[in-house]
C-alpha positions in Angstrom: 65.5 -38.5 22.4 62.0 -39.2 23.9 63.2 -42.7 24.7 65.8 -41.2 27.1 63.1 -39.2 29.0 61.4 -40.5 32.1 57.9 -42.1 31.8 56.4 -39.0 33.7 58.1 -36.5 31.3 56.9 -38.5 28.3 53.3 -38.4 29.6 53.5 -34.6 30.0 54.7 -34.2 26.4 51.9 -36.4 25.0 49.3 -34.6 27.0 50.5 -31.2 25.8 50.5 -32.4 22.2 46.8 -33.6 22.6 45.8 -30.2 24.0 47.4 -28.3 21.1 45.7 -30.6 18.6 42.3 -30.1 20.3 42.9 -26.3 20.3 43.5 -26.3 16.6 40.3 -28.3 15.9 38.2 -26.0 18.0 39.7 -22.9 16.3 38.9 -24.4 12.8 35.4 -25.2 13.9 34.4 -21.8 15.1 36.2 -20.1 12.1 34.0 -22.1 9.7 30.9 -21.4 11.7 31.6 -17.6 11.5 31.9 -17.7 7.7 28.6 -19.5 7.5 26.8 -16.9 9.6 28.0 -14.0 7.6 26.8 -15.6 4.4 23.4 -16.3 6.0 20.0 -14.8 5.0 19.4 -13.1 8.3 22.7 -11.1 8.4 22.3 -10.1 4.7 19.1 -8.2 5.5 21.1 -5.7 7.5 23.9 -5.4 5.0 23.8 -2.0 3.3 25.1 -3.5 0.0 28.1 -5.2 -1.5 31.4 -4.3 0.1 33.7 -2.9 -2.5 36.4 -2.0 0.0 35.8 1.8 -0.2 32.4 2.1 1.5 30.6 2.4 -1.8 26.9 1.4 -1.9 26.0 -0.6 -5.1 22.2 -0.6 -4.6 19.8 2.2 -3.5 19.0 2.4 0.2 15.4 3.5 0.8 14.4 5.4 4.0 10.7 5.2 4.7 9.5 7.5 7.4 6.0 6.8 8.8 4.9 10.2 10.1 4.1 10.8 13.8 3.8 7.9 16.3 3.4 7.3 20.0 2.0 10.3 21.7 2.3 12.3 18.5 -1.0 11.2 16.9 -1.0 13.4 13.9 -4.3 14.7 12.5 -7.6 13.4 13.8 -10.3 12.6 11.3 -13.8 11.4 11.0 -14.7 7.8 11.9 -17.2 6.2 9.6 -19.9 4.1 11.3 -23.5 3.1 10.7 -24.6 6.6 11.7 -22.1 8.4 9.5 -19.5 10.7 11.0 -19.7 9.2 14.5 -16.4 10.7 15.6 -17.5 14.3 15.0 -20.0 16.5 16.7 -21.9 19.5 15.3 -21.5 22.8 17.2 -23.8 25.4 15.6 -23.1 25.2 11.9 -19.5 23.8 12.4 -18.3 20.2 12.7 -15.7 19.6 15.4 -13.8 16.5 16.6 -15.3 14.4 19.3 -12.3 14.4 21.6 -13.4 11.3 23.5 -12.4 9.0 20.6 -10.5 10.7 17.8 -9.0 8.4 15.2 -5.3 9.2 14.4 -3.3 9.8 11.3 -0.2 8.0 12.7 -1.9 4.6 12.2 -2.6 5.2 8.5 1.0 6.4 8.0 2.4 3.3 9.5 0.1 1.0 7.6 1.0 2.4 4.2 4.7 2.6 5.2 4.9 -1.0 6.3 3.3 -2.1 3.0 5.7 0.1 1.1 8.6 -1.5 2.9 7.3 -5.0 2.0 7.2 -4.1 -1.7 10.8 -2.9 -1.8 11.9 -5.9 0.2 10.1 -8.5 -1.9 10.5 -6.9 -5.4 14.0 -5.4 -5.3 17.5 -6.0 -3.9 17.4 -2.6 -2.2 18.0 -2.1 1.5 15.1 -0.6 3.4 15.4 1.5 6.5 12.3 2.4 8.6 12.4 5.3 11.0 9.8 3.5 13.1 8.1 0.1 12.7 5.4 0.3 15.4 3.6 2.9 17.4 6.3 4.9 19.2 7.6 8.4 19.2 10.6 9.3 17.1 11.9 12.9 17.1 12.3 14.8 13.8 16.0 15.1 14.5 16.3 11.3 15.1 14.5 10.6 11.8 17.1 12.6 9.9 19.9 11.0 11.9 18.7 7.5 10.9 18.7 8.4 7.2 22.2 9.9 7.5 23.6 7.0 9.5 22.7 4.6 6.7 23.6 7.0 3.9 20.1 6.5 2.4 19.5 7.3 -1.3 16.0 8.7 -0.9 13.8 9.7 2.0 10.1 9.0 1.8 8.0 10.5 4.6 4.4 9.2 4.6 1.7 11.4 6.0 -2.0 12.2 5.6 -3.6 15.6 5.5 -6.3 17.5 7.4 -8.2 20.7 6.7 -9.7 23.2 9.1 -8.9 25.4 12.1 -10.0 25.8 15.7 -13.4 26.8 14.4 -13.9 23.4 12.9 -12.8 21.2 10.0 -13.3 21.6 6.3 -14.7 18.2 5.2 -14.8 19.2 1.5 -11.0 19.3 1.1 -9.7 16.2 -0.5 -6.9 14.8 -2.6 -3.2 13.9 -2.7 -0.2 16.2 -2.7 3.6 15.8 -2.3 5.8 18.3 -0.5 9.4 19.1 -1.6 12.1 21.7 -0.9 14.3 22.0 -4.0 14.7 20.9 -7.6 16.2 17.5 -6.8 13.4 16.8 -4.3 10.9 18.1 -6.9 11.9 15.5 -9.5 11.4 12.6 -7.0 8.1 14.3 -5.9 6.9 14.5 -9.4 7.4 10.9 -10.1 5.8 9.8 -6.9 2.8 12.2 -7.1 2.0 11.0 -10.7 2.2 7.3 -9.9 0.3 7.6 -6.6 -2.6 9.6 -8.1 -2.8 7.1 -11.0 -3.1 4.2 -8.6 -5.5 5.5 -6.0 -7.6 7.8 -8.3 -7.9 10.7 -5.9 -7.8 14.4 -6.8 -4.4 15.6 -7.8 -3.4 18.6 -5.7 0.0 18.6 -7.2 3.5 19.4 -5.8 3.8 21.8 -2.9 7.0 23.7 -2.3 7.9 23.9 1.4 11.3 25.0 2.8 10.3 25.1 6.5 9.7 21.3 7.2 12.5 19.8 9.3 12.6 16.3 8.0 13.1 17.4 4.4 14.9 20.7 4.9 17.7 19.1 7.0 18.6 16.5 4.4 20.9 18.0 1.7 22.5 14.7 1.0 19.4 13.0 -0.7 16.1 13.7 -2.4 13.5 13.9 0.4 9.8 14.3 0.1 6.6 14.2 2.3 3.7 12.4 0.7 0.3 13.5 1.9 -1.8 10.6 0.7 -5.3 11.9 1.6 -7.4 13.9 4.0 -8.5 12.3 7.3 -11.0 15.1 7.6 -12.8 14.0 4.4 -15.3 11.2 5.0 -14.6 9.3 1.8 -10.8 9.5 2.2 -10.9 8.6 5.8 -12.9 5.5 4.9 -10.4 4.7 2.2 -7.4 5.1 4.5 -9.0 2.8 7.0 -9.1 0.0 4.4 -6.0 -2.2 4.1 -6.6 -2.7 0.4 -6.5 1.1 -0.1 -3.3 1.3 2.0 -1.8 -1.3 -0.3 -2.8 0.6 -3.4 -1.2 3.8 -1.9 2.0 1.8 -1.2 2.1 0.5 -4.7 1.7 4.0 -6.1 4.6 5.4 -4.0 6.7 2.4 -4.9 6.1 2.8 -8.6 6.9 6.5 -8.5 10.1 6.0 -6.5 11.2 3.2 -8.8 10.6 5.3 -11.9 12.7 8.1 -10.3 15.6 5.6 -9.6 15.4 4.1 -13.1 15.9 7.6 -14.5 18.5 8.8 -12.0 20.3 6.1 -10.0 23.9 5.3 -11.0 25.9 3.0 -8.8 29.5 4.1 -7.9 32.0 3.1 -10.6 33.8 1.0 -7.9 30.8 -1.3 -7.9 31.3 -2.0 -11.6 35.0 -2.5 -11.1 34.4 -4.9 -8.3 32.0 -7.0 -10.5 34.6 -7.0 -13.4 37.3 -8.1 -11.0 35.1 -10.9 -9.7 34.4 -12.2 -13.2 38.0 -12.0 -14.1 39.0 -14.3 -11.2 36.5 -17.0 -12.2 
C-alpha cells in the first residue's frame, strides 16, 4: 500500500511515525522521573504518614509551638553579666526592667522548640510541625489552624515564665510548671512535667489548670499543653535558659515526657494495620 503512495506522501508518514515515537519516549521519561521524586527523601519529610487510602495517619504528628515571636517578645528577664543583673535597675526597694535592652522570652522558646523538633526528627518516624521556625509573629488563631490543618496528635506550646507586676519583678519565684485545660490534656501534662523536672532539676511547681488560654482551649481534637520551663525573672534560671546546653536538656525532658505519653496512649488506626497486612500478603 505504501509502495503505491507518492514519495512526498511516504515522507510525511515516516515523519509522523518518528514524532509519535519520540512523544512516547518523552512521556515515559517524565513519568519515571515523577515516581523517583515522590519516593525521594525531601518529599517524604512533608508526608503526614503512610497513605492507607482513607486519610488515616499511622504515626503521631507532633505540633511544636514556640511561644511569642516577632514583635511579641514575651516576658523580659534579667541579663547576667559581670556586674550581675545588668538588665535591671533598682527603683527604691524594687527592681524593674531596664527598658533600653530587655532580653526576651521568645528567643528561649524558639531555642528549646528547635531542639525538641530535632529530637523527634532524628529519633522517631513522627512528622513534626512547627508553628514558627524563626523570629516572626504568628497569631494565636493561626497557631491553632496549623495544628488543625495537619491533624496533629499532640500540641506542645513552649514558653517561659515571669513573676511580678507594674511595681517590679519578684526574682525569688522559680521552677517549672505545665498548663492544661482538661483530663486528657492533664495526662499529657503529667508525663511531660515529670520528665522535664527530672532532666533539668528545677523546682517542681506542678500542673496548673487553665481554661482561659486560647491555644489550648481552642483545640478539642488533641491533647494540648503549655510548658513553662523556667522564670526569666529569676537570675539562675535566666542564666540557664541562655545556655544552649540547658535548652537541649529541656528539649530532652519534653521529648521524653511526650514519648512516655504516646507509648501509653497512642494507637494507630486499624486501617494502618490492615494496610501492612495487605502489603505483606502481596509479597
